[in-house]
PDBQT receptor file of N, H, CA, C and O in Angstrom, charges set to zero:
ATOM      1  N   MET A   1      21.938-122.778 164.600  1.00  0.00    +0.000 N 
ATOM      2  CA  MET A   1      20.793-123.317 165.352  1.00  0.00    +0.000 C 
ATOM      3  C   MET A   1      20.245-122.242 166.304  1.00  0.00    +0.000 C 
ATOM      4  O   MET A   1      20.996-121.567 167.008  1.00  0.00    +0.000 OA
ATOM      5  N   VAL A   2      18.940-122.110 166.300  1.00  0.00    +0.000 N 
ATOM      6  H   VAL A   2      18.329-122.658 165.728  1.00  0.00    +0.000 HD
ATOM      7  CA  VAL A   2      18.280-121.127 167.162  1.00  0.00    +0.000 C 
ATOM      8  C   VAL A   2      17.922-121.788 168.486  1.00  0.00    +0.000 C 
ATOM      9  O   VAL A   2      17.369-122.887 168.509  1.00  0.00    +0.000 OA
ATOM     10  N   THR A   3      18.236-121.120 169.579  1.00  0.00    +0.000 N 
ATOM     11  H   THR A   3      18.686-120.227 169.561  1.00  0.00    +0.000 HD
ATOM     12  CA  THR A   3      17.922-121.668 170.896  1.00  0.00    +0.000 C 
ATOM     13  C   THR A   3      16.505-121.293 171.301  1.00  0.00    +0.000 C 
ATOM     14  O   THR A   3      15.918-120.355 170.761  1.00  0.00    +0.000 OA
ATOM     15  N   ALA A   4      15.967-122.035 172.254  1.00  0.00    +0.000 N 
ATOM     16  H   ALA A   4      16.444-122.797 172.692  1.00  0.00    +0.000 HD
ATOM     17  CA  ALA A   4      14.624-121.753 172.769  1.00  0.00    +0.000 C 
ATOM     18  C   ALA A   4      14.582-120.352 173.371  1.00  0.00    +0.000 C 
ATOM     19  O   ALA A   4      13.567-119.659 173.294  1.00  0.00    +0.000 OA
ATOM     20  N   GLU A   5      15.696-119.947 173.968  1.00  0.00    +0.000 N 
ATOM     21  H   GLU A   5      16.520-120.509 174.031  1.00  0.00    +0.000 HD
ATOM     22  CA  GLU A   5      15.781-118.615 174.580  1.00  0.00    +0.000 C 
ATOM     23  C   GLU A   5      15.636-117.519 173.522  1.00  0.00    +0.000 C 
ATOM     24  O   GLU A   5      14.950-116.520 173.740  1.00  0.00    +0.000 OA
ATOM     25  N   GLN A   6      16.289-117.720 172.374  1.00  0.00    +0.000 N 
ATOM     26  H   GLN A   6      16.846-118.532 172.198  1.00  0.00    +0.000 HD
ATOM     27  CA  GLN A   6      16.189-116.748 171.283  1.00  0.00    +0.000 C 
ATOM     28  C   GLN A   6      14.761-116.693 170.743  1.00  0.00    +0.000 C 
ATOM     29  O   GLN A   6      14.254-115.616 170.431  1.00  0.00    +0.000 OA
ATOM     30  N   ILE A   7      14.117-117.850 170.633  1.00  0.00    +0.000 N 
ATOM     31  H   ILE A   7      14.529-118.725 170.886  1.00  0.00    +0.000 HD
ATOM     32  CA  ILE A   7      12.735-117.909 170.151  1.00  0.00    +0.000 C 
ATOM     33  C   ILE A   7      11.821-117.147 171.101  1.00  0.00    +0.000 C 
ATOM     34  O   ILE A   7      10.963-116.383 170.658  1.00  0.00    +0.000 OA
ATOM     35  N   ASP A   8      11.998-117.347 172.398  1.00  0.00    +0.000 N 
ATOM     36  H   ASP A   8      12.695-117.967 172.758  1.00  0.00    +0.000 HD
ATOM     37  CA  ASP A   8      11.188-116.635 173.392  1.00  0.00    +0.000 C 
ATOM     38  C   ASP A   8      11.396-115.125 173.269  1.00  0.00    +0.000 C 
ATOM     39  O   ASP A   8      10.446-114.349 173.369  1.00  0.00    +0.000 OA
ATOM     40  N   ASP A   9      12.645-114.720 173.053  1.00  0.00    +0.000 N 
ATOM     41  H   ASP A   9      13.417-115.351 172.973  1.00  0.00    +0.000 HD
ATOM     42  CA  ASP A   9      12.959-113.296 172.920  1.00  0.00    +0.000 C 
ATOM     43  C   ASP A   9      12.264-112.704 171.694  1.00  0.00    +0.000 C 
ATOM     44  O   ASP A   9      11.712-111.606 171.753  1.00  0.00    +0.000 OA
ATOM     45  N   ILE A  10      12.298-113.438 170.590  1.00  0.00    +0.000 N 
ATOM     46  H   ILE A  10      12.747-114.331 170.542  1.00  0.00    +0.000 HD
ATOM     47  CA  ILE A  10      11.645-112.981 169.358  1.00  0.00    +0.000 C 
ATOM     48  C   ILE A  10      10.138-112.881 169.570  1.00  0.00    +0.000 C 
ATOM     49  O   ILE A  10       9.514-111.904 169.156  1.00  0.00    +0.000 OA
ATOM     50  N   LYS A  11       9.555-113.886 170.211  1.00  0.00    +0.000 N 
ATOM     51  H   LYS A  11      10.061-114.680 170.547  1.00  0.00    +0.000 HD
ATOM     52  CA  LYS A  11       8.110-113.866 170.475  1.00  0.00    +0.000 C 
ATOM     53  C   LYS A  11       7.731-112.667 171.332  1.00  0.00    +0.000 C 
ATOM     54  O   LYS A  11       6.702-112.030 171.110  1.00  0.00    +0.000 OA
ATOM     55  N   LYS A  12       8.575-112.368 172.313  1.00  0.00    +0.000 N 
ATOM     56  H   LYS A  12       9.412-112.886 172.494  1.00  0.00    +0.000 HD
ATOM     57  CA  LYS A  12       8.324-111.228 173.202  1.00  0.00    +0.000 C 
ATOM     58  C   LYS A  12       8.383-109.918 172.414  1.00  0.00    +0.000 C 
ATOM     59  O   LYS A  12       7.549-109.033 172.607  1.00  0.00    +0.000 OA
ATOM     60  N   ARG A  13       9.367-109.801 171.533  1.00  0.00    +0.000 N 
ATOM     61  H   ARG A  13      10.045-110.520 171.377  1.00  0.00    +0.000 HD
ATOM     62  CA  ARG A  13       9.491-108.584 170.714  1.00  0.00    +0.000 C 
ATOM     63  C   ARG A  13       8.278-108.418 169.807  1.00  0.00    +0.000 C 
ATOM     64  O   ARG A  13       7.763-107.312 169.646  1.00  0.00    +0.000 OA
ATOM     65  N   ILE A  14       7.824-109.526 169.214  1.00  0.00    +0.000 N 
ATOM     66  H   ILE A  14       8.243-110.424 169.345  1.00  0.00    +0.000 HD
ATOM     67  CA  ILE A  14       6.645-109.472 168.342  1.00  0.00    +0.000 C 
ATOM     68  C   ILE A  14       5.424-109.052 169.148  1.00  0.00    +0.000 C 
ATOM     69  O   ILE A  14       4.636-108.224 168.689  1.00  0.00    +0.000 OA
ATOM     70  N   ALA A  15       5.258-109.607 170.334  1.00  0.00    +0.000 N 
ATOM     71  H   ALA A  15       5.897-110.279 170.707  1.00  0.00    +0.000 HD
ATOM     72  CA  ALA A  15       4.120-109.262 171.194  1.00  0.00    +0.000 C 
ATOM     73  C   ALA A  15       4.172-107.779 171.568  1.00  0.00    +0.000 C 
ATOM     74  O   ALA A  15       3.143-107.104 171.585  1.00  0.00    +0.000 OA
ATOM     75  N   ASP A  16       5.368-107.277 171.866  1.00  0.00    +0.000 N 
ATOM     76  H   ASP A  16       6.204-107.826 171.852  1.00  0.00    +0.000 HD
ATOM     77  CA  ASP A  16       5.531-105.854 172.197  1.00  0.00    +0.000 C 
ATOM     78  C   ASP A  16       5.140-104.981 171.009  1.00  0.00    +0.000 C 
ATOM     79  O   ASP A  16       4.457-103.969 171.168  1.00  0.00    +0.000 OA
ATOM     80  N   LEU A  17       5.581-105.386 169.812  1.00  0.00    +0.000 N 
ATOM     81  H   LEU A  17       6.135-106.208 169.683  1.00  0.00    +0.000 HD
ATOM     82  CA  LEU A  17       5.244-104.631 168.602  1.00  0.00    +0.000 C 
ATOM     83  C   LEU A  17       3.745-104.640 168.359  1.00  0.00    +0.000 C 
ATOM     84  O   LEU A  17       3.160-103.605 168.038  1.00  0.00    +0.000 OA
ATOM     85  N   GLU A  18       3.114-105.812 168.511  1.00  0.00    +0.000 N 
ATOM     86  H   GLU A  18       3.589-106.653 168.772  1.00  0.00    +0.000 HD
ATOM     87  CA  GLU A  18       1.674-105.919 168.297  1.00  0.00    +0.000 C 
ATOM     88  C   GLU A  18       0.925-105.057 169.304  1.00  0.00    +0.000 C 
ATOM     89  O   GLU A  18      -0.067-104.413 168.963  1.00  0.00    +0.000 OA
ATOM     90  N   GLY A  19       1.401-105.047 170.536  1.00  0.00    +0.000 N 
ATOM     91  H   GLY A  19       2.207-105.571 170.813  1.00  0.00    +0.000 HD
ATOM     92  CA  GLY A  19       0.780-104.216 171.561  1.00  0.00    +0.000 C 
ATOM     93  C   GLY A  19       0.888-102.747 171.215  1.00  0.00    +0.000 C 
ATOM     94  O   GLY A  19      -0.068-101.988 171.372  1.00  0.00    +0.000 OA
ATOM     95  N   PHE A  20       2.070-102.346 170.740  1.00  0.00    +0.000 N 
ATOM     96  H   PHE A  20       2.847-102.962 170.612  1.00  0.00    +0.000 HD
ATOM     97  CA  PHE A  20       2.289-100.950 170.348  1.00  0.00    +0.000 C 
ATOM     98  C   PHE A  20       1.386-100.572 169.181  1.00  0.00    +0.000 C 
ATOM     99  O   PHE A  20       0.768 -99.507 169.180  1.00  0.00    +0.000 OA
ATOM    100  N   LEU A  21       1.315-101.461 168.184  1.00  0.00    +0.000 N 
ATOM    101  H   LEU A  21       1.817-102.326 168.185  1.00  0.00    +0.000 HD
ATOM    102  CA  LEU A  21       0.485-101.176 167.012  1.00  0.00    +0.000 C 
ATOM    103  C   LEU A  21      -0.980-101.081 167.392  1.00  0.00    +0.000 C 
ATOM    104  O   LEU A  21      -1.690-100.202 166.904  1.00  0.00    +0.000 OA
ATOM    105  N   SER A  22      -1.443-101.975 168.256  1.00  0.00    +0.000 N 
ATOM    106  H   SER A  22      -0.866-102.689 168.652  1.00  0.00    +0.000 HD
ATOM    107  CA  SER A  22      -2.858-101.937 168.631  1.00  0.00    +0.000 C 
ATOM    108  C   SER A  22      -3.175-100.665 169.418  1.00  0.00    +0.000 C 
ATOM    109  O   SER A  22      -4.277-100.128 169.306  1.00  0.00    +0.000 OA
ATOM    110  N   ILE A  23      -2.218-100.180 170.211  1.00  0.00    +0.000 N 
ATOM    111  H   ILE A  23      -1.323-100.617 170.301  1.00  0.00    +0.000 HD
ATOM    112  CA  ILE A  23      -2.422 -98.926 170.947  1.00  0.00    +0.000 C 
ATOM    113  C   ILE A  23      -2.546 -97.771 169.949  1.00  0.00    +0.000 C 
ATOM    114  O   ILE A  23      -3.422 -96.918 170.091  1.00  0.00    +0.000 OA
ATOM    115  N   GLN A  24      -1.675 -97.745 168.947  1.00  0.00    +0.000 N 
ATOM    116  H   GLN A  24      -0.963 -98.439 168.831  1.00  0.00    +0.000 HD
ATOM    117  CA  GLN A  24      -1.734 -96.699 167.925  1.00  0.00    +0.000 C 
ATOM    118  C   GLN A  24      -3.073 -96.738 167.193  1.00  0.00    +0.000 C 
ATOM    119  O   GLN A  24      -3.692 -95.699 166.966  1.00  0.00    +0.000 OA
ATOM    120  N   GLU A  25      -3.516 -97.939 166.825  1.00  0.00    +0.000 N 
ATOM    121  H   GLU A  25      -3.013 -98.783 167.010  1.00  0.00    +0.000 HD
ATOM    122  CA  GLU A  25      -4.781 -98.086 166.105  1.00  0.00    +0.000 C 
ATOM    123  C   GLU A  25      -5.951 -97.630 166.962  1.00  0.00    +0.000 C 
ATOM    124  O   GLU A  25      -6.874 -96.984 166.467  1.00  0.00    +0.000 OA
ATOM    125  N   LYS A  26      -5.915 -97.965 168.250  1.00  0.00    +0.000 N 
ATOM    126  H   LYS A  26      -5.165 -98.490 168.653  1.00  0.00    +0.000 HD
ATOM    127  CA  LYS A  26      -6.987 -97.547 169.159  1.00  0.00    +0.000 C 
ATOM    128  C   LYS A  26      -7.039 -96.027 169.265  1.00  0.00    +0.000 C 
ATOM    129  O   LYS A  26      -8.119 -95.436 169.253  1.00  0.00    +0.000 OA
ATOM    130  N   LYS A  27      -5.863 -95.393 169.370  1.00  0.00    +0.000 N 
ATOM    131  H   LYS A  27      -4.986 -95.873 169.380  1.00  0.00    +0.000 HD
ATOM    132  CA  LYS A  27      -5.812 -93.929 169.455  1.00  0.00    +0.000 C 
ATOM    133  C   LYS A  27      -6.413 -93.309 168.201  1.00  0.00    +0.000 C 
ATOM    134  O   LYS A  27      -7.185 -92.354 168.282  1.00  0.00    +0.000 OA
ATOM    135  N   GLU A  28      -6.053 -93.861 167.034  1.00  0.00    +0.000 N 
ATOM    136  H   GLU A  28      -5.425 -94.637 166.969  1.00  0.00    +0.000 HD
ATOM    137  CA  GLU A  28      -6.562 -93.329 165.771  1.00  0.00    +0.000 C 
ATOM    138  C   GLU A  28      -8.065 -93.535 165.676  1.00  0.00    +0.000 C 
ATOM    139  O   GLU A  28      -8.786 -92.658 165.199  1.00  0.00    +0.000 OA
ATOM    140  N   PHE A  29      -8.539 -94.688 166.127  1.00  0.00    +0.000 N 
ATOM    141  H   PHE A  29      -7.954 -95.400 166.514  1.00  0.00    +0.000 HD
ATOM    142  CA  PHE A  29      -9.970 -94.993 166.091  1.00  0.00    +0.000 C 
ATOM    143  C   PHE A  29     -10.741 -94.029 166.986  1.00  0.00    +0.000 C 
ATOM    144  O   PHE A  29     -11.775 -93.491 166.589  1.00  0.00    +0.000 OA
ATOM    145  N   VAL A  30     -10.233 -93.819 168.189  1.00  0.00    +0.000 N 
ATOM    146  H   VAL A  30      -9.394 -94.257 168.511  1.00  0.00    +0.000 HD
ATOM    147  CA  VAL A  30     -10.885 -92.903 169.137  1.00  0.00    +0.000 C 
ATOM    148  C   VAL A  30     -10.910 -91.489 168.558  1.00  0.00    +0.000 C 
ATOM    149  O   VAL A  30     -11.927 -90.801 168.643  1.00  0.00    +0.000 OA
ATOM    150  N   ALA A  31      -9.802 -91.058 167.974  1.00  0.00    +0.000 N 
ATOM    151  H   ALA A  31      -8.976 -91.617 167.904  1.00  0.00    +0.000 HD
ATOM    152  CA  ALA A  31      -9.735 -89.722 167.371  1.00  0.00    +0.000 C 
ATOM    153  C   ALA A  31     -10.755 -89.592 166.244  1.00  0.00    +0.000 C 
ATOM    154  O   ALA A  31     -11.418 -88.562 166.127  1.00  0.00    +0.000 OA
ATOM    155  N   ALA A  32     -10.888 -90.619 165.419  1.00  0.00    +0.000 N 
ATOM    156  H   ALA A  32     -10.349 -91.456 165.514  1.00  0.00    +0.000 HD
ATOM    157  CA  ALA A  32     -11.846 -90.601 164.312  1.00  0.00    +0.000 C 
ATOM    158  C   ALA A  32     -13.275 -90.547 164.845  1.00  0.00    +0.000 C 
ATOM    159  O   ALA A  32     -14.112 -89.822 164.307  1.00  0.00    +0.000 OA
ATOM    160  N   GLU A  33     -13.554 -91.310 165.899  1.00  0.00    +0.000 N 
ATOM    161  H   GLU A  33     -12.874 -91.899 166.336  1.00  0.00    +0.000 HD
ATOM    162  CA  GLU A  33     -14.894 -91.315 166.493  1.00  0.00    +0.000 C 
ATOM    163  C   GLU A  33     -15.226 -89.945 167.087  1.00  0.00    +0.000 C 
ATOM    164  O   GLU A  33     -16.358 -89.474 166.980  1.00  0.00    +0.000 OA
ATOM    165  N   GLU A  34     -14.238 -89.315 167.709  1.00  0.00    +0.000 N 
ATOM    166  H   GLU A  34     -13.318 -89.698 167.796  1.00  0.00    +0.000 HD
ATOM    167  CA  GLU A  34     -14.453 -87.989 168.296  1.00  0.00    +0.000 C 
ATOM    168  C   GLU A  34     -14.771 -86.966 167.206  1.00  0.00    +0.000 C 
ATOM    169  O   GLU A  34     -15.612 -86.088 167.401  1.00  0.00    +0.000 OA
ATOM    170  N   LEU A  35     -14.101 -87.080 166.066  1.00  0.00    +0.000 N 
ATOM    171  H   LEU A  35     -13.418 -87.793 165.908  1.00  0.00    +0.000 HD
ATOM    172  CA  LEU A  35     -14.369 -86.160 164.954  1.00  0.00    +0.000 C 
ATOM    173  C   LEU A  35     -15.799 -86.336 164.445  1.00  0.00    +0.000 C 
ATOM    174  O   LEU A  35     -16.461 -85.359 164.096  1.00  0.00    +0.000 OA
ATOM    175  N   LYS A  36     -16.272 -87.579 164.404  1.00  0.00    +0.000 N 
ATOM    176  H   LYS A  36     -15.734 -88.373 164.688  1.00  0.00    +0.000 HD
ATOM    177  CA  LYS A  36     -17.636 -87.854 163.923  1.00  0.00    +0.000 C 
ATOM    178  C   LYS A  36     -18.686 -87.212 164.824  1.00  0.00    +0.000 C 
ATOM    179  O   LYS A  36     -19.713 -86.736 164.340  1.00  0.00    +0.000 OA
ATOM    180  N   THR A  37     -18.433 -87.198 166.125  1.00  0.00    +0.000 N 
ATOM    181  H   THR A  37     -17.599 -87.585 166.518  1.00  0.00    +0.000 HD
ATOM    182  CA  THR A  37     -19.442 -86.702 167.066  1.00  0.00    +0.000 C 
ATOM    183  C   THR A  37     -19.483 -85.179 167.125  1.00  0.00    +0.000 C 
ATOM    184  O   THR A  37     -20.443 -84.611 167.646  1.00  0.00    +0.000 OA
ATOM    185  N   GLN A  38     -18.462 -84.510 166.601  1.00  0.00    +0.000 N 
ATOM    186  H   GLN A  38     -17.682 -84.972 166.177  1.00  0.00    +0.000 HD
ATOM    187  CA  GLN A  38     -18.427 -83.038 166.657  1.00  0.00    +0.000 C 
ATOM    188  C   GLN A  38     -19.336 -82.409 165.611  1.00  0.00    +0.000 C 
ATOM    189  O   GLN A  38     -19.422 -81.184 165.525  1.00  0.00    +0.000 OA
TER     190      GLN A  38
């Protein structure tokens, strides 16, 4: 049986991963936009 505490921990880890991925995507997007303007 999974406890509510474990579920919260998993949700937090997923949110952290999504935040990390979105930061990576933003960096790549900005880099691509900078290349276009050169």
